[in-house]
N, C-alpha and C positions, 0 to 999 in steps of 0.2 A: 582362445584369442591369440592371434599371432603378434609378434613383436612390433610390426609396423602399425597395426591398428591400436595397440596399447599406447604407443608413442603419440599417435594422433589424439587419442582420448585424453591423455595427460595435458597436452598442449591446449586443446579446446575447452576442457573443463576449467583450466586456469584462466583462460580468456573470458569465460562466462561468469566468473564469480562476482563481477562488479555490477551485474544487473540484479537489483534487489526486488523487483516486482514479481517475485516468484509466488504467485497466488495459487492456492489449492483448495478452494472451497466454493460453495454456492451451486453445486449441481449434483444430481443423482443419476447414475448410469448403471443400471443393473446388469449382472452377468446373464449371458444367454447360452443356450445349449450349443456346444461346439466352440464357444468363444473362451477368452481368458480375461481375467481381471474385472474390476468394477470400481465405481467411484461413489463414495457415500455422500449423502446430502449435506452432512455437517462438515464435510471437508476431510482431506487427508491429513492425518497427524504427521507433522514433520518437525525437524529441528535444524538449526544452522550451526555450522562450524565456525571457528574463530575468524577464518578468512572469508566468511560470507557465503559459503556453499550450502545449498539445501541438500541434505543427505537422504531425504526420502523420495523426492522427485529426482529424476535423472536430468540434471541441469547441464545442458550442453549447447555448444554452438555448432551449426552446420559447417561454418568456416570462419577463420579469423582474418582472412584476406578482406580488404576493404578498399573501395575506390575513393572514399572520403578521407580527409585529413583533419578531423576534428581535434582541437587542441587538448581537450579533456579526456580523450579516449586512448586506452593503452593499445588498441588495435588499429590506430590511425595509420594511414598509408606511409608516412615518413618514418615510422618507428622501425628500428632494426630488431625485430623479434622473430622467433621461429614461426613460420606460417604453414598451415596445412588445411586440408578440406576432407571431410568425410563424404563418401559416396552415399547415395540413398540406401543402397543395400546394406552398407556397413552400419549406418545409423539405425535402421530398422532392426537388424540382427542384434545389435548391442542392447536396444531397448527390450526386445523380447527375452533375450538371454538373462539380462539383469532382473527382469520381472520374475522369471521362472526360478531364479536363485533367491528370490525374496529380498533383493537389494533395494528395490524401488517399488513405488505404488503408482507412479505416473511419470509423465515426460514434460519437461519445460524446455522448449526449443527456441533458440535465438540464432542470430547469424550476423556476420558482417555482410556488407553489400559487395557481391562479386559480379563483374561485368556490368549489370544494371539492376535496378530494383525488381523488375518483372522476372528476370531470370532467377534471381535469388528466391523470390517468393514462390516461383514455380517449383523449385527444388524442395522447398519446405512443404509445400502442399503435397508433393509426391510422397514424402515421408509419412505424413499423418494419414494420408489417404490409404497407403499400403498397409499401415498398421490397422486401420479400421476395417478395410474391405478384404484384404488377403489373409491377415492373421487374426482378424476378428477381435482385436484388442479393445476391451471396454474400460480400461483404466483412464485416469484423468490425463488430459492433454491440454497444456497451455502453450500457445504459439505466439511468437511476436510477428506482428504485421509490419512489413517493411515500408517505411515512408516512401511515397512515390509509386507504390505498386498499383496496378490497375484494379478497377472495381470488380471485374470478373474473378480475378485471383483471390481477392479478399473475401468475396462471397463464397467461393469454393472452399477456402480454408475454414470459414465459419460453419460449414456443414459437417466437418470432422473434428474440430477442436472444441473443447469445453469452454475455453476462454481465449480471447485474442487481446493483445495489448499493443499500443503504439506509444513509444516514449517521446514526450515533449522535450525532455533533456534540459534545455535552458528556458526559464519562464518567459522571457521577453524576446521579441523578434530582433531587436537591436543588438542585444548581447549574444544571441545565437549567431547572428551574422559576423560578429567579432571573432568568435571562437570556432565557428564552422561555416565559413563563407559559402560553401557549396550547398548548404541546407537552408530551408525556410519553414516557417510554421504551417504554411499552406499544405505542404506535402505530408504533414502530420495530421492536420485537422480533416483532410479529405478522407483518409482511411477510417478515421473515427466516425465520420458521417456515414460512410458505407456500412460500417458495423451497426450503427444505430438504426439506419434505415432498414437493413436486413433483418434486424430483430423485430422491428415493428411489422414488417411484411410477413415474417414467419408467424408472429402471433395471430394475425388475421387468417393465415393459411391453416393453422392448426385448429382454428375454430370451425373451419369448413371440412377439413380432412383430418380425422383423428390420428392417423398414422403418418402424417407428414413429418419428415425429418426435422429435428430441432436445429436451430441456428444459434450458435454461441450461447448455450443455456446458462452459463455462469457470467455472462456479460463481458465487459472490457475493463481494462485498467491502464494506467500510465505511470510514468516516473519522471520526477524532476531532480536535477542535480543542485544541491544546496551549497553555496559558499564559493563556487567557481567564478561567479559574477556578482555584482553588488546589488541585486534586487533585495528589497526589504521583505520582511515576513508578511507585511500587509499586502504587497503585490502578489506574493506566492499564494496566500490564503484566498485572496479575491479570485485569482485564476482557478484555484481548486473548487471554490464555491460555485463558480459558473459552470465548471465541468460536471459537478454533481447535479446540476439542473436537468441533465439528461439521465433518465432512468437506467440507461444501458451502462453508465459509468459506475462501477462498483467500488473501485479503490484508486486513490492517488497515493503513490509511494514517494517518499522523500529520501534521497540518498546524499549523505554528507560527502562533499567532494574529497576524493582521495588523490593526493598529488602524485600521479604516476608519470607525468612528463614535466619534471622540474626545470628543464632548460628553456621552456617556452615562456617568454617575457609577458605574454598576454594573460597568464595565469597567476593567481595570488600565491605569495610565498608562505604557504601553510606548513607547519611542522606536523600537525595531526589533523584528522578530519574533524569538522564541527559537530561532534556527536551529541552534545547537549542541546544545541540548536535543533538538530534533527529530531531529537526526542520531544522537544517542546512543540514542534510542528505536528508531529503525530498526535500529541495530546490535543492540540487545537483542532486538528482534523476530526478527532473523535467527538469533540464538542459540537462541531457543525453537523456531524452525521447522526448523533444520537441524543444530544442535549438541547436542541433547538436554538443554538447560538448562531449568529450570523458572523461573517468575516469582519464586518465593520464594528461589531461589538467586541470581538476578541482583541482587536488592535485599535480601540477608540481613543479619543482625546489626545491625538498626536503621538500615540504609541505605535510607531511604524514597525517596531521589532518586538518580539516577545521577550518577556523578562526571563533571563536564563537562571535566575536564582529560585524562583517559585513557579509553579505550574500555571497555565493560562486561566483556569477556572478560579483559583485563589486570587490571582492578580486582578481579574475582573471584579470579584467580590470586594476586594480592598479599595478599588477605585470607585465603587458604588455603595458606600455605607448606607445611603438613604434607602436602599432596597431591603435592608435587614434591621432587626432580626425577623425571621420568617416563622410564623406560628404553624408548626407541622400538623396541628389538629384542624386547621382551617384553610391553609393555603392550597392553591390548585397544583396539579401535578407538575406543570412546566416550571413553576416557581420553586417547588421543592427540589427539582433537578438542578437548579442553579446554586444550591447550597454546597460549599466545599465539604467533602466527606460523605456526601450522599450520592450513590450511583443509581443506575437505572433500576436494578432489581430492588434495591432498598426503597427507592421512591415508590415503586409499584406496591411493595408490601406495606408501606405507610398508608397509602390510599385505601388499600383493602382492610387493613387492621383497625384503622380509626373508626370504622363503622360500628365496631362492637364496644368501643369505650375510648376514653382519652388516653393518649400515649404519654408516657413519662420517660425519664432517663434510662431506666433499666429495660423497658420495652424496646426503645430505640437501639440499645446495645445488643439485645438479642436478635433484632432484625438484621443487624450487620452494619449500622451506621458507624462511620469512623468519628467517634465523638471527640477525640483529641483535637479535631479540626472543626467539626460541625457545631460544637457547643457554643462557639462564639457568634454563630450566625442564625441561631434558632431560639425559639421559646417553646416550652411544653410544660407539662405538669412535673414539678419537682426537679427542675434543671439547676444543679448547683454550680453555676458559672456566670461570670459577667459576659455580656455580649459586646459586639464591636462598638456599640454606641457608648458604653462606659469606658472601654479600653482605648478607643481611638485607633483608626487604621494604621497609622505609622508605628504605634507602639505594638499593635498586634502583629504586624509584619515582622518587626524585630524579634518579638517573642517566639513566633513560629519558626523563623529562620535560625534562631539560636538553638532551638530544640533539634533542628535538622543537623546543625553542625556538631552537636553533642552526640549524635548517632550517625556517624559517617557510613555505616553499613546499610542504612535504610535504602530500599529500592526506590528508584524514581519512575520506573516504567509502570505506573499504576493508572489505568484508564477507567477504573470502575467508580471513582469518586471525584 
């Protein structure tokens, strides 16, 4: 690698680190004779560095030049930062050489908007098309669809990428116009509809023709910036819930706003990103996707924002003591899932295990139920604890939060219960 290309790589990798929607799961692409690489159905194992870079996927921007002047973006037009652009050949060569050296397992390709959306999208399509057709690269490819790009280019990208994503960025149109006057939600939702429609048509086509090429087999994703504008968690979750109504939408990512442009008066004066709020939104998102919660339930009774002190599932349970305690030997699967401390796998094991006899405290512990939380919300054989009805919600909240404060090293990123 020559010095000029290395400098481009450093600049563009730095610019790409703020995009968190770096998905790498949901598709299987087997290796073929004469080709290189493959993608496993359970996803590529990857990790993130402290500055947000994904070190298993090659996370890079085609260019950090941009015609837009979005207040929240480090690559905005008015920022005085080093600018550069990789050519199609340079980007393809880097991807192949990194893969051969076992540095990466796939590609995450994003870009600023140079000249116009169609020109930028065309360059990105050339990259992934050359990787697939010329170098026969079968590894995972996640490409960003440029808002405002034509349907033809989005459709062509979908034939070579495993996943496409279009970032909403700001949840409401009004606030998007405030921070990015040159953008609107229509330019985001149109590519989303192109991807969704393409997936539906491809599904019908593959029923008729067995070897028809797959279109975006891992679906699409999007990202919202949290904390740059005053939207409530209720507004954010309601939007996410509506996006999940489309089967093509696999993930909504939440990115705590990082103050990269501190001199802009339109932006909040944050010292650090709202990471706890970001964490709670991911937990709430998990509840909607796997626990049968609706957005209106998670933020009910005037709770426009999530409780930052306790997770959304526990917060809901404390607001609804009338739903508890739940008899784990009789309750249905969906109600058992709503018990704090019981995750999807534990709930499934409870349903299957109780067919052979009544479950007690020790059986639940062996199954994997987090009894230090669940014990207050359930009844079963030989449960040595008072329930929420005896302790009262306000006292139980105090009791559980005091335990958490006494154990400051406890991890909060727990989506299983």
